[in-house]
N, C-alpha and C positions, 0 to 999 in steps of 0.2 A: 441799723443800729445808730448811725451817726446822727440821725434826726430825732432820736428819742430823748426826752428830757428825764430829769431825775425821777419823777413820780412814775413815768412810763416804765422805766427800768426796774424800779422797786416792785411795781405791780406785777410785772412779768416774772421777776425772780421769786416773788412770794408764792407763786403758783407752781414752781418747778424745782425749787431747791429745798433741801431739808433745813429747817430753821434752827441750826446749831449755834448761830452767832447773833449777839445783840448788836446788829450793825447800826451805825449812824446813818441818817438820811443824806448820804454823800456819795457821789459817783465820780471817782477820779479817773482821768483819761490821759493825762500827759504830765511830764515833769521836766524841770531843768535846774541843775545845780542842787539847791536845797529847797526848792519850791515845787509844788504840784498844782495842777489845774483840774477843776471839775467840769462836767459837761455843760454847766450853765455859764462858763467863762470866768469863774472866780478863781483867784490864785491864793494859795495858802503856804505859809512857812511851815515846813514839816519837821517837827521834833519827835516824830514817831518812827519814821523810816521803815515802815512795814514791820514794826516791833523789832528794832535793832537789826534789820536785814540789809537795807540799802546803804551799805557802809560808804560807798563812793558817791552817793547822791544819785542824781538823775542826769542821763545824757553824758556820762563820763566818756570822753573821746576814745581812750584806749580800750575800755571795756566794750563800747559799741562797735568799734572797728574790728576788734578781735572776734567778737561774736558773729559779725557780718561775714568775716573771712571764713570762719568755720562753716557757716551756713552755705556760703557760696561754693565751698569745697564739696558739698553734697553729701557728706557723711556725718550725720549727727549721732549715730549709735551703731556700734558694731558688736556689742555683747562683750562679756568678760571671757569669752573663748579665745580672744586675741589680745595682744599687748596694745596699749593706747599711750602714745607719747605724751599727751597732755596730762594723763593721770600720773605717769612716771614723774613728770616735772613737778606736779602739785605735791606728790608724796615727798620728793626731794626737798622742796621748799619748806614743807611742814617740818621735816626733820631738822633742817637748818635753823628754823625759827624756835623750835621747842627743845632741841637737844635730845629728842626721842628718836625712835628708830623706824617704825613701820606704820603704814596707814591703810585703813579699809575705807572705801568711799561708798556712800549711800545717798539718800535723798532728803533727809530731815534729821532734826535733833532726836526725835523719838526713835528713829531707826538706829541712829548712832548709839543711843543708850541701850536699846535692845541688844545690839552687838556686844556692848560692854558687859551686860548682865550674862549673856551666854558665855562669854570668855571667862568671867569670874566663876561661873558654875563649873565649867570644865577644869579650870585651874584648881579650884578647891578639891575636886574629886581626884585629880592627878597628884596633888602635893600633900593633901591632908586626909583624904579618905572619902569614900562614896557619900557619906552623909553631910559633908562639909560644903554646903551651898548657901548658907544664910548670909544676907547682906544687911549691914546697918546703913540706913539712910537718915535724913534729917527731918525733923518736924518743920512744917511750912515750906518744904521743898517742892519743886515742880520739875519733872523729868520727861513729861510727854503723856500722850493720850492712849497709846497702844498698851496692850495688857501688861507687859513686863515693865515698861516705863511708868505706867500708872501705878503699878504695885510699889514702885520705889518712891512715888510721890507722897510726901508726908502731909497730905491734906485730905482728910476723910471725906469731905464733901464731894471730891472728884471721884473717889473710889467706890463709895457705898452702893451706888445703883448697878455696879458692874461686877460685884463679887459673886462667886469666888474668883479671885485673881491669882497671881503667881505667889505661892507660899514662901515663907522664909525671910520676909522683910520685917525689920523693926525700925523704930524711929527715935533717934536721940535728939536732945535739945541742941539747937545750933549754937555754936560758940560756948558750949559747956562740955569740956573734955571728960569730966567725971561721968557725965551721963552716957557718953559713948563707951567708955571703958566698962561701965556697969552692964552693958548689953553684949559684950564680947563673951562668946562661949566656944567650946571646942568645935562647934559646927560652923562658926563664922569664917567666911572666906574673903570678905571685902568690906570696905567702907566707901560710901558714895556721897559726894558733897559738891555743892555749887560754891565757887569762889565768892560770888555775890548772888543772893537769892533774888531773882528778878520778879517772878510772879508773887513771891512771898512778901514783897514790899521794899525791894532795893536794900537789903540788909547784907552787909559785908562781913565775911569771915575775918577775924583778927589774924594777924601773923602768928601769934602764939597758938591759936586754935589749930591752924593748918600745920604748924610745926609739930604740935602735939599729936595730931592725927598721923602724921608721917612717922613719928616715933612709935606710936601704938601699932601701926602697921608692921614696922620692922620687928618690934618686940613679940608680936603674936603671929607673925607670918601671914599677913593679910595683904591683899591688893588695895591700893589707894586709887580710887576712880574720881577724877575731877570732871564735873559737867560744866563745860565752858561754852555751852550753846548760846546763851545770851550775853554773858559777861566776858567772853573771849574775843578773839579776832580784833585786837587793837582797841577795844572799847574803853579799857581802863587807862590807856596810855602805854601799857605793855602789850606785847603780842598776845599774852595770855595772863589772866588775872593772878595766877599762882606765882608768877615770876617775881613779884615784889617780895614775897615771903621767903624766897630761896628754896621752897619746897618743890620737888619734881614728882608728879604722880607716876604711877605705873601705867595708867590708862587715862586718856583724855578724850572727851567727846566734844564735837564741834558741829555747827551748822550756821543758820542765820547769816551773819555777815560774810561767811566764807565764800558764798557765791555772788555777792554783790547784788542780789535780787533774783538770781537763778537758783533753783532748788539744789542745794548741795549739803550733804552731811558727811562727817568723817569720824572714825574712831582711830586714835593714834596711840600706839603702845611703845613701851620701852622696857629695858631691863628684864626682869623676871616674867613680864607679861608677853615677851616675844616668843614665838614658836608654839604658843598654846593652841591657837586655831590653825588647822591644817586643811589641805584640799578637801572640799566637800562639807566642811563644818558650817559654813555660812556663805551668804552671797546676796546679791541684789541685781535684778535684771537691768535696771536703769542706773545703778550706782556706778559712778566713774565714767559716764558717757562723755563723748567728745565735747558736746556743747557745754555741759556743766563744768567739765575740767578746764575748758578754755576760760570760763569766767573765774574759776578758782585760781588759776595761774596768774591772771591779771591782779586779783586782789592780793594774793600772797606776795607777788613781786612788789606791789606798792607798800605792803607792810614791812618788807625787808629793807626799805629805805628809812634810816633812823630819823630823817626829817619829818616823815609822815607821823610817826608815833610821838615825836616831840610836839608837833602841832596839836595832837589830841590832848596831850598833857597840858599844854598852854591854854587851850580853849576850855578844857575841862575844869581847870583851876579857876578860870574867869567865871564860868557858869556857876561853879560852886560858891564862889564869893558873892556873886550877884544874888543867888538864892538865900545865902546867909543874911544879906541885907534886907530881904523881905521878912525874914524871921525877926530881925531887929526892929523893923518898922511896923510890923503887924503881928505882935507876939501872941495875940489871942486867936489868930487865924492860922498863920504859918508857924508850925511848931518845931520842926527840926529838918535839917538837910542830911541826906544820906547818899552813899555811893562814892564813886571815884571816877575821874576822867569824864567820859561822856556817857556814863550810865548813872543817872542822878535821880534821886527821889526827894520830894518835898512833902513831909507829913503835914496834913492840914486838919483843921477842926470844922471842916465843911464836907458835905458829900462830894467826893472827888469827881463823880460823874457830872455834877452840876458845873464844876469848874471846867472840866473838859469841854462841855457844851458851850459855855460862855467864851472860852478861848476860840473854839471853832467859829463862833459867830463873829469873832474879831479877826479871822483869817489866820489863826495859829492852831496847829494840830499838836496836841499832847495826848498822853494816855494815863491810865491809872494803874496801880499795882497794890495788891493786898486790899485792905478795907478802907484805908485813910491816907493813901499816898498818891501824889501826882508823879508820873514817870516821864523822864526826859531821856530819850535814846535817839538823838538825831543822826543824820549822816555825819560821818567823821570829818567831813570837809567844811563844817559850819565855821562861821567867823564870830568874833566878839560882837559885831553889830547884829548878827542874827540872834545871839543870846539876849541882847538888849531889847529886841522886839518882843521876845517871849516874856521877859521879866516885866517889861512895861505893860503888856496885856494883863499879866497877873496883878500888877500893882493897881491898875484901873479896876479890875474885878474886886480885889480885896478892899479897895477904898470905898466901894459902893455897898459893901455888906453892912447891914444893921444887925448887931448881935443883941 
């Protein structure tokens, strides 16, 4: 494999992998800090981070050494038939960061959302009646590709080919409290919302909207489920995006940055959502395994340091201001800046895929979101200088556009 070039690997993969992804012609093989290297020897500044996954960047010393120690101990998986001290520590750290109570560990954001949907269904039946299993989600939301998570996703283009899906979901307008209230019926058990819609275009929920959802949940006896898979885990400069608003959900789902690159998902519950799921109600063969929990503990300990989140806020503010400068300098191309902290979007009047390609050709990796937005979700350890490199690349690209 080490002697294969980019085209060799693409040709081999094209014959043996299901073509589910529109992959760029790029084969990454190593990384350090906030840069990654391809098999041809080219280095890239990475503002994608595996789509908000590699929160600590590449080659983080504590993460690497901790994973090596767990591997050297020889026990990567012991099943959930037995207690796992790494999972116990991770659950305790999550409780401390969130002020919530209990955690269930799995392997991805979709799995975490599946667990939340199951919990909501059981909670509705127990507290409101057998028919009370409907969930209100949001238009333009994205919660995952598995059947339950896909059913909650408010984008028909993802659902239509796989219907019938899980019944009982309706979709309110994001940031429109009246549209949510209009969908509440006696059958409703929960409201499910992202603090920032990532795949939907980096659109942030207003504090008033989240506070209104919390009020509606209390008024009508509903669970409030916050999907923090992309916008949580320190990315906004708070441990979780909802903390700025002062709202605390009953259920929170996590993944992506939680494992620092190792597959980890979690559902965290508090208050009235505690005690709903009991022995045998749910599970995951690999969820909470020792290797994954080793990674999660490193990440969570890092996020427990106020200086780390302060850095995210500082650099996030700098990146936001730098993107605003692009809007001011190229008003016909760069239209608006979205997001908070180090989950940022730049709405553009160009095909975003073309800009992503042009950046990659200049040694900068960014992504797109929605239909007209450039997405920036770098490792949380980036610097102001790194932001300058990205913005300078965009400035060069925009400056060469003839409209």
